[in-house]
C-alpha positions as CSV (number, residue, x, y, z in Angstrom):
1,X,0.0,0.0,0.0
2,X,2.8,2.4,1.0
3,X,4.8,1.6,-2.2
4,X,1.7,2.2,-4.3
5,X,1.0,5.5,-2.7
6,X,4.6,6.7,-3.2
7,X,4.5,5.8,-6.8
8,X,1.2,7.6,-7.2
9,X,2.6,10.6,-5.5
10,X,5.8,10.8,-7.6
11,X,4.7,11.7,-11.2
12,X,2.4,14.6,-10.7
13,X,2.8,17.4,-8.1
14,X,0.5,20.3,-8.2
15,X,2.1,23.8,-7.9
16,X,0.6,27.0,-6.7
17,X,0.4,29.7,-9.4
18,X,2.6,32.1,-7.4
19,X,5.6,29.7,-7.3
20,X,8.4,30.9,-9.5
21,X,10.6,28.6,-11.5
22,X,13.3,29.0,-9.0
23,X,10.9,28.1,-6.2
24,X,9.9,25.0,-8.1
25,X,13.4,23.9,-8.5
26,X,14.2,24.3,-4.8
27,X,10.9,22.5,-3.9
28,X,11.7,19.6,-6.3
29,X,15.2,19.2,-4.9
30,X,13.8,19.1,-1.4
31,X,11.1,16.7,-2.5
32,X,13.6,14.2,-4.0
33,X,16.0,14.4,-1.1
34,X,13.1,14.0,1.4
35,X,11.8,10.9,-0.4
36,X,15.3,9.4,-0.5
37,X,15.7,9.8,3.3
38,X,12.3,8.5,3.9
39,X,12.9,5.4,1.9
40,X,16.1,4.8,3.9
41,X,14.0,5.0,7.1
42,X,15.5,8.3,8.1
43,X,12.2,9.9,8.8
44,X,13.4,12.6,11.2
45,X,15.7,14.0,8.5
46,X,13.4,13.5,5.5
47,X,10.1,14.9,6.9
48,X,11.3,18.5,7.4
49,X,12.6,18.5,3.8
50,X,9.2,17.3,2.5
51,X,7.4,19.8,4.7
52,X,9.5,22.7,3.3
53,X,9.0,21.5,-0.2
54,X,5.2,21.5,0.3
55,X,5.4,24.9,1.9
56,X,7.2,26.4,-1.1
57,X,5.3,24.6,-3.8
58,X,2.2,22.8,-2.3
59,X,0.6,19.9,-4.0
60,X,-1.3,16.7,-3.3
61,X,1.7,14.6,-4.3
62,X,4.1,16.3,-2.0
63,X,1.5,16.2,0.8
64,X,1.0,12.5,0.3
65,X,4.8,11.8,0.7
66,X,4.8,14.0,3.8
67,X,1.9,12.1,5.3
68,X,3.7,8.8,4.7
69,X,6.9,10.2,6.3
70,X,5.0,11.4,9.4
71,X,3.4,8.0,9.6
72,X,6.8,6.3,9.5
73,X,8.0,8.8,12.1
74,X,5.2,7.8,14.5
75,X,3.4,11.2,14.3
76,X,0.1,9.4,13.8
77,X,-2.3,12.4,14.4
78,X,-0.3,14.6,12.0
79,X,-0.2,11.9,9.3
80,X,-3.9,11.1,9.7
81,X,-4.8,14.8,9.2
82,X,-2.6,15.1,6.2
83,X,-4.1,11.9,4.6
84,X,-7.6,13.4,5.1
85,X,-6.5,16.5,3.3
86,X,-5.0,14.4,0.5
87,X,-8.4,12.7,0.1
88,X,-10.1,16.1,-0.3
89,X,-7.6,17.3,-2.9
90,X,-7.7,14.0,-4.8
91,X,-11.5,14.2,-5.1
92,X,-11.2,17.8,-6.4
93,X,-8.6,16.7,-8.9
94,X,-10.4,13.5,-9.9
95,X,-7.5,11.3,-8.8
96,X,-9.5,8.2,-7.7
97,X,-6.3,6.2,-7.2
98,X,-4.8,8.7,-4.8
99,X,-8.1,9.1,-3.0
100,X,-8.4,5.4,-2.4
101,X,-4.9,4.9,-1.1
102,X,-5.1,8.0,1.2
103,X,-8.4,6.9,2.5
104,X,-7.1,3.5,3.3
105,X,-4.2,5.0,5.3
106,X,-6.4,7.4,7.1
107,X,-8.8,4.6,8.1
108,X,-5.9,2.4,9.2
109,X,-4.6,5.2,11.5
110,X,-7.8,6.5,12.9
111,X,-8.5,3.7,15.4
112,X,-4.9,3.9,16.7
113,X,-5.0,7.6,17.4
114,X,-4.2,8.9,20.9
115,X,-6.3,11.8,22.0
116,X,-6.2,14.7,24.4
117,X,-9.2,16.4,26.0
118,X,-8.8,19.9,27.4
119,X,-11.4,20.7,30.1
120,X,-11.8,24.3,30.9
121,X,-13.0,25.4,34.3
122,X,-15.8,28.0,33.8
123,X,-13.9,30.4,36.0
124,X,-10.9,30.1,33.7
125,X,-12.7,31.3,30.7
126,X,-11.0,34.7,30.8
127,X,-11.3,37.3,28.0
128,X,-8.8,36.6,25.2
129,X,-7.8,33.3,26.7
130,X,-5.4,31.4,24.4
131,X,-4.8,27.7,24.9
132,X,-2.1,25.9,23.0
133,X,-0.9,22.3,22.5
134,X,2.8,22.8,21.7
135,X,2.6,25.7,19.2
136,X,-0.9,25.0,17.9
137,X,-3.8,27.1,19.2
138,X,-6.8,25.2,20.3
139,X,-10.1,26.7,19.1
140,X,-12.6,27.4,21.8
141,X,-15.1,25.1,20.1
142,X,-12.6,22.2,20.6
143,X,-12.6,22.5,24.5
144,X,-14.1,19.4,26.0
145,X,-13.5,17.3,22.8
146,X,-11.0,14.5,22.4
147,X,-8.5,15.9,20.0
148,X,-6.0,13.6,18.1
149,X,-2.5,14.3,19.1
150,X,0.9,12.9,18.2
151,X,2.5,10.5,20.7
152,X,5.2,11.9,23.0
153,X,5.5,14.7,25.5
154,X,3.1,17.5,24.7
155,X,3.3,21.0,26.2
156,X,0.0,22.7,27.1
157,X,-0.1,26.4,27.9
158,X,-3.0,28.8,28.7
159,X,-2.5,32.6,28.7
160,X,-4.6,35.7,28.9
161,X,-3.9,39.5,29.4
162,X,-3.0,40.5,33.0
163,X,-2.9,36.8,34.0
164,X,0.0,34.4,34.8
165,X,0.6,31.9,32.1
166,X,-0.3,28.3,33.0
167,X,2.1,25.7,31.6
168,X,2.3,21.9,32.0
169,X,3.4,18.8,30.0
170,X,1.7,15.5,29.5
171,X,3.1,12.2,28.0
172,X,0.9,10.6,25.3
173,X,1.3,6.9,24.4
174,X,1.8,5.7,20.9
175,X,-1.7,4.0,20.4
176,X,-5.2,4.6,21.8
177,X,-3.9,6.6,24.8
178,X,-6.6,9.0,25.8
179,X,-5.7,11.7,28.3
180,X,-7.4,14.8,29.6
181,X,-6.2,17.9,31.4
182,X,-8.1,20.5,33.4
183,X,-7.3,24.2,33.1
184,X,-8.4,26.2,36.2
185,X,-8.8,29.9,36.6
186,X,-5.5,31.7,35.8
187,X,-3.9,33.7,38.6
188,X,-3.6,37.5,38.3
189,X,-0.2,38.9,37.3
190,X,0.6,41.8,39.6
191,X,3.4,43.1,37.4
192,X,1.2,43.1,34.3
193,X,-1.6,44.7,36.1
194,X,0.6,47.5,37.5
195,X,2.1,48.1,34.0
196,X,-1.4,48.3,32.5
197,X,-2.5,50.8,35.2
198,X,0.6,53.0,34.5
199,X,-0.2,53.0,30.8
200,X,-3.8,53.8,31.5
201,X,-2.9,56.7,33.8
202,X,-0.4,58.1,31.3
203,X,-3.0,58.0,28.6
204,X,-5.6,59.7,30.8
205,X,-3.1,62.4,31.7
206,X,-2.2,62.9,28.1
207,X,-5.9,63.4,27.3
208,X,-6.2,66.0,30.1
209,X,-3.6,68.3,28.5
210,X,-0.3,66.7,29.2
211,X,-0.4,66.3,32.9
212,X,2.4,64.3,34.4
213,X,3.1,62.4,37.6
214,X,5.8,64.1,39.7
215,X,7.1,63.8,43.3
216,X,8.0,67.5,43.7
217,X,11.8,67.0,43.7
218,X,12.4,69.1,40.6
219,X,10.1,71.8,41.9
220,X,12.0,71.9,45.2
221,X,15.4,72.2,43.4
222,X,14.0,75.1,41.3
223,X,12.7,76.7,44.5
224,X,16.1,76.5,46.3
225,X,17.9,77.8,43.2
226,X,15.5,80.7,42.9
227,X,15.9,81.5,46.6
228,X,19.7,81.4,46.2
229,X,19.4,83.9,43.4
230,X,17.2,86.1,45.6
231,X,19.8,86.1,48.4
232,X,22.5,87.0,46.0
233,X,20.3,89.8,44.6
234,X,19.7,91.2,48.1
235,X,23.4,91.1,48.8
236,X,24.3,92.9,45.6
237,X,21.6,95.5,46.2
238,X,22.8,96.1,49.7
239,X,26.4,96.7,48.4
240,X,25.2,99.3,45.9
241,X,22.9,100.8,48.6
242,X,25.9,101.4,50.9
243,X,27.8,102.9,48.0
244,X,24.9,105.2,47.2
245,X,24.8,106.4,50.8
246,X,28.6,107.0,50.7
247,X,28.3,109.0,47.4
248,X,25.4,111.0,48.8
249,X,27.5,111.9,51.9
250,X,30.4,113.0,49.7
251,X,28.0,115.1,47.6
252,X,26.5,116.8,50.7
253,X,30.0,117.7,51.9
254,X,31.1,119.2,48.6
255,X,27.8,120.9,47.9
256,X,26.3,122.3,51.1
257,X,24.1,124.7,49.1
258,X,21.9,124.2,46.0
259,X,22.4,124.6,43.2
260,X,25.9,123.1,43.5
261,X,28.8,124.7,41.7
262,X,31.3,122.0,42.6
263,X,31.8,119.6,39.6
264,X,33.1,116.9,41.9
265,X,30.1,117.2,44.1
266,X,27.7,117.1,41.2
267,X,29.4,113.9,39.9
268,X,29.2,112.3,43.4
269,X,25.4,113.1,43.5
270,X,24.9,111.5,40.1
271,X,26.9,108.4,41.2
272,X,24.7,108.2,44.3
273,X,21.5,108.2,42.2
274,X,22.9,105.5,39.9
275,X,24.0,103.2,42.7
276,X,20.6,103.8,44.4
277,X,18.8,102.7,41.3
278,X,20.9,99.5,41.0
279,X,20.3,98.8,44.7
280,X,16.6,99.2,44.4
281,X,16.4,96.9,41.4
282,X,18.7,94.2,42.9
283,X,17.0,94.3,46.3
284,X,13.5,94.3,44.9
285,X,14.2,91.5,42.5
286,X,16.1,89.5,45.2
287,X,13.1,89.8,47.6
288,X,10.7,88.6,45.0
289,X,13.0,85.8,43.9
290,X,13.5,84.7,47.5
291,X,9.7,84.7,48.1
292,X,9.1,82.8,44.8
293,X,11.7,80.2,45.9
294,X,9.9,79.7,49.2
295,X,6.6,79.3,47.4
296,X,8.0,76.7,45.1
297,X,9.5,74.7,48.0
298,X,6.4,74.9,50.2
299,X,4.0,73.9,47.4
300,X,6.0,71.0,46.0
301,X,4.2,67.7,46.2
302,X,5.2,65.5,49.1
303,X,4.7,62.2,47.1
304,X,3.9,61.1,43.6
305,X,0.8,62.8,42.4
306,X,-0.5,64.3,39.2
307,X,0.4,68.0,38.7
308,X,0.6,70.3,35.8
309,X,3.8,70.5,33.8
310,X,6.2,73.1,35.1
311,X,6.6,76.1,32.9
312,X,9.4,78.7,32.9
313,X,9.6,81.1,35.8
314,X,10.3,84.7,34.4
315,X,11.7,87.5,36.6
316,X,11.8,90.8,34.8
317,X,13.1,93.9,36.6
318,X,12.4,97.3,35.1
319,X,12.9,101.0,35.9
320,X,12.1,104.4,34.5
321,X,14.8,106.2,36.5
322,X,12.4,107.3,39.3
323,X,10.8,104.0,40.3
324,X,11.6,100.3,40.1
325,X,9.3,97.3,39.5
326,X,9.9,93.5,39.1
327,X,7.5,91.3,37.1
328,X,7.4,87.6,38.0
329,X,5.4,85.2,35.8
330,X,5.2,81.5,35.0
331,X,3.4,78.3,36.2
332,X,4.3,75.7,38.7
């Protein structure tokens, strides 16, 4: 039976229209090499070559050879499924000979198949639950049904968003070994939940105009820096204030009467006014900067909490020669 099926598979191999001539050449070489290895009983080496040939240039002939290889390798469920597919293709192509041989092989394997039933606890039916046997996803409709599986050690996994992945293995016998496995409710994954909450919070803050989560450290640093600038400003203003008083004293000595006719006294008076102006600006700006620094420090969040993004703090001193003002603006 096997020899007849191999002979039937060899002459004609259907190709998909998209396959290029180069693809067909590669597929043909793999097909011939895979058949040779299979005929030598080296199924583990031959089956991957036949599988790749069928992937590149699929056809009923190649699939038939692959099913025979998997049958010889002991992968009964895989071979049975492939033989069933060959039957369907052979009927479509009107290949009665190939259909009969594939049907005979499928019927021979079916009563020997080992099966695995996956039972799902109702509480485990989480949203977007994915259950796999090895790398094959099990459709929800297949839960509770005895599914044909290849003999050997099979890995079963169940995963869902925000849940810990369940994983186990089960050994399946070579013939008529029916097993079942129960999947219970998956445990919550704290790390995944925390990450999802962070993403959700970030998205909500972005939707609210770019609000961010801060612990106040940056604001406190800015406050201390601004207070330091204020102290320096007050010191500089005090220095020029003392100089202004000194120049005023010199002017009074040189010009006891007004108007003053002493050029040196007039210059001392002008210097006193200039130093006084600088002193007023520096002290006024320093006081406001010091006050602003204290406000920043005192209003800084004590722990992580959503606050508006910090803008630039602007300190703008100005004077018209007779009075001095300092404008402070920004957001924090």
